[in-house]
C-alpha positions in Angstrom: 15.0 143.9 157.8 16.2 145.6 161.0 13.1 147.7 161.8 12.2 147.9 165.4 9.8 149.9 167.5 12.3 149.7 170.4 14.1 152.8 169.1 10.8 154.8 169.1 10.1 156.6 172.4 7.2 155.4 174.4 5.5 158.8 174.3 5.7 158.9 170.5 4.1 155.4 170.4 1.3 156.5 172.7 0.7 159.6 170.6 0.5 157.6 167.4 -1.9 155.1 169.1 -4.1 158.0 170.3 -4.4 159.1 166.7 -5.5 155.7 165.5 -9.2 156.4 166.4 -11.5 158.4 164.2 -13.3 160.2 167.1 -10.0 161.3 168.6 -8.8 162.7 165.2 -12.2 164.5 165.0 -11.6 166.0 168.4 -8.2 167.3 167.4 -9.8 168.8 164.3 -12.3 170.6 166.4 -9.5 171.9 168.7 -7.6 173.2 165.7 -9.9 176.2 165.7 -8.8 177.0 169.3 -9.8 176.1 172.8 -13.2 174.4 173.2 -15.4 173.6 176.2 -16.2 170.0 176.6 -19.9 170.9 176.2 -19.2 172.3 172.8 -17.3 169.1 171.8 -20.1 166.9 173.0 -22.5 168.8 170.6 -20.1 169.1 167.7 -19.1 165.4 167.8 -22.6 164.1 168.7 -21.0 162.0 171.4 -22.1 161.0 174.8 -20.2 162.5 177.7 -18.7 159.3 178.9 -17.4 158.3 175.5 -16.1 161.8 174.9 -14.4 161.8 178.3 -12.7 158.5 177.5 -11.3 159.9 174.2 -10.2 163.2 175.8 -8.4 161.3 178.6 -6.6 159.2 176.0 -5.5 162.4 174.1 -4.5 164.1 177.3 -2.5 161.1 178.6 -0.7 161.1 175.2 0.1 164.8 175.7 -1.8 165.8 172.6 -4.3 168.1 174.4 -4.2 170.2 177.5 -7.2 171.1 179.7 -8.1 173.9 182.1 -11.1 174.0 184.5 -13.4 177.0 184.5 -16.1 176.5 187.2 -17.8 173.2 186.4 -16.6 173.1 182.8 -13.4 171.8 181.3 -11.9 173.5 178.3 -9.5 171.7 176.0 -6.8 172.9 173.6 -4.1 171.4 171.4 -0.6 170.9 172.7 1.4 172.5 169.9 4.7 171.1 171.2 3.4 167.5 171.1 2.2 168.0 167.5 5.5 169.4 166.5 7.3 166.4 168.1 5.1 164.1 166.0 5.8 166.1 162.9 9.5 165.9 163.6 9.2 162.1 164.1 7.3 161.6 160.8 9.7 164.0 159.0 12.7 161.8 160.2 11.0 158.7 158.7 10.4 160.5 155.4 14.0 161.7 155.3 15.3 158.2 156.2 13.1 156.7 153.4 14.4 159.2 150.9 18.0 158.5 151.8 17.4 154.7 151.7 15.8 155.0 148.3 18.7 157.0 147.0 21.3 154.5 148.1 19.2 151.3 147.8 20.7 148.3 146.0 18.5 145.9 144.3 17.7 142.8 146.3 16.8 139.4 145.0 18.1 140.1 141.5 
């Protein structure tokens, strides 16, 4: 089989890896309702600030969230373009799978 991650852009791989953690997915779910202050996320996720900062940094480095500083607080929001890129990537996999299934020949028969 000729599957290879070499053809997958590095940014897409980083985004998928960022989504592989339950806390980070929960953060994105919280942000789906709109911009949130880090203090609100700490309370909503019952997470310590250092752990939450680590997860937010991972999401930010992957481009999935953006931040803005307001005084001493940082507010986070989803990056819709990044989510659309992931959606496009997953859609292309689904389309390739459907096309392969439609033209697949039996193997090992």
